[in-house]
C-alpha positions in Angstrom: 21.3 -90.2 56.3 21.7 -86.5 57.2 20.2 -84.9 60.3 18.1 -82.8 58.0 16.7 -85.8 56.2 15.9 -87.6 59.4 14.1 -84.6 60.8 12.2 -84.1 57.5 11.1 -87.7 57.4 10.1 -87.6 61.1 8.0 -84.4 60.6 6.5 -85.7 57.4 5.5 -89.0 58.8 3.0 -87.3 61.2 0.7 -86.6 58.2 0.2 -90.3 57.7 -1.2 -90.9 61.2 -4.8 -91.0 59.9 -6.6 -94.1 58.7 -9.6 -93.2 56.5 -12.3 -95.2 54.9 -12.1 -95.3 51.1 -14.8 -96.7 48.9 -14.2 -100.0 47.1 -13.6 -98.1 43.8 -11.1 -95.7 45.5 -9.2 -98.7 46.9 -9.1 -100.2 43.4 -7.7 -97.0 42.1 -5.1 -96.8 44.8 -4.0 -100.4 44.0 -3.5 -99.4 40.4 -1.6 -96.2 41.3 0.7 -98.3 43.4 1.5 -100.4 40.3 2.7 -97.2 38.6 -0.1 -96.8 36.1 -1.0 -93.3 34.8 -4.5 -92.0 35.1 -5.1 -92.7 31.4 -4.0 -96.4 31.9 -6.2 -96.7 35.0 -9.2 -95.4 33.1 -8.6 -98.0 30.3 -8.2 -100.8 32.8 -11.4 -99.8 34.7 -13.3 -98.9 31.5 -14.1 -95.4 32.8 -13.1 -91.9 31.6 -9.7 -90.3 32.5 -11.6 -87.4 34.0 -13.4 -89.8 36.4 -10.0 -91.2 37.4 -8.7 -87.7 37.9 -11.7 -86.9 40.2 -11.2 -90.1 42.2 -7.5 -89.5 42.7 -8.2 -85.9 43.8 -10.8 -87.1 46.3 -8.4 -89.9 47.5 -5.6 -87.3 48.0 -7.9 -85.1 50.0 -9.2 -87.9 52.2 -5.8 -89.3 52.9 -4.2 -85.8 53.4 -1.5 -86.6 50.9 -0.1 -84.2 48.4 0.9 -86.5 45.5 1.1 -90.1 44.3 4.3 -90.9 46.1 2.8 -89.9 49.4 -0.4 -91.8 48.6 1.6 -95.0 48.0 3.4 -94.5 51.3 0.1 -93.9 53.1 -1.4 -97.0 51.5 1.5 -99.2 52.5 1.5 -97.8 56.1 -2.2 -98.5 56.6 -2.1 -101.9 54.9 -4.3 -100.9 52.0 -2.1 -102.5 49.4 0.4 -105.3 48.9 3.4 -104.5 46.8 6.1 -107.0 45.7 5.2 -109.3 48.7 5.8 -106.4 51.1 3.1 -105.5 53.5 1.1 -108.7 52.5 -0.8 -110.8 54.8 -1.6 -114.2 53.4 -4.3 -116.2 55.2 -3.8 -120.0 55.5 -5.7 -122.1 53.1 -8.0 -124.6 54.8 -9.8 -127.4 53.0 -13.5 -127.8 53.6 -12.8 -131.2 55.4 -10.4 -129.5 57.8 -13.1 -126.9 58.7 -15.7 -129.6 59.3 -13.4 -131.6 61.5 -12.5 -128.4 63.5 -16.2 -127.7 64.0 -16.9 -131.2 65.2 -14.0 -131.3 67.6 
């Protein structure tokens, strides 16, 4: 990796140092962006208009201080908003109801 590339990545990573609250719908859209869907495909999946998706993505980019979809994906991964190809995933252990009851009794 060149010195220029390292410096650029270092400077650029500063913009991702903000964790913001997104609505449930915005998070749903971010998850679909991460999968690589276009705005039209996202609209079809969510049964909403493409214009609504365009507006949501515009608002998400403003809130996250990102300039494009690639930066948005990077932001989402950094802040744990999405799980992609088993990267950045946190799986919780599965407990059976009987285990929970015995833990409460103990």
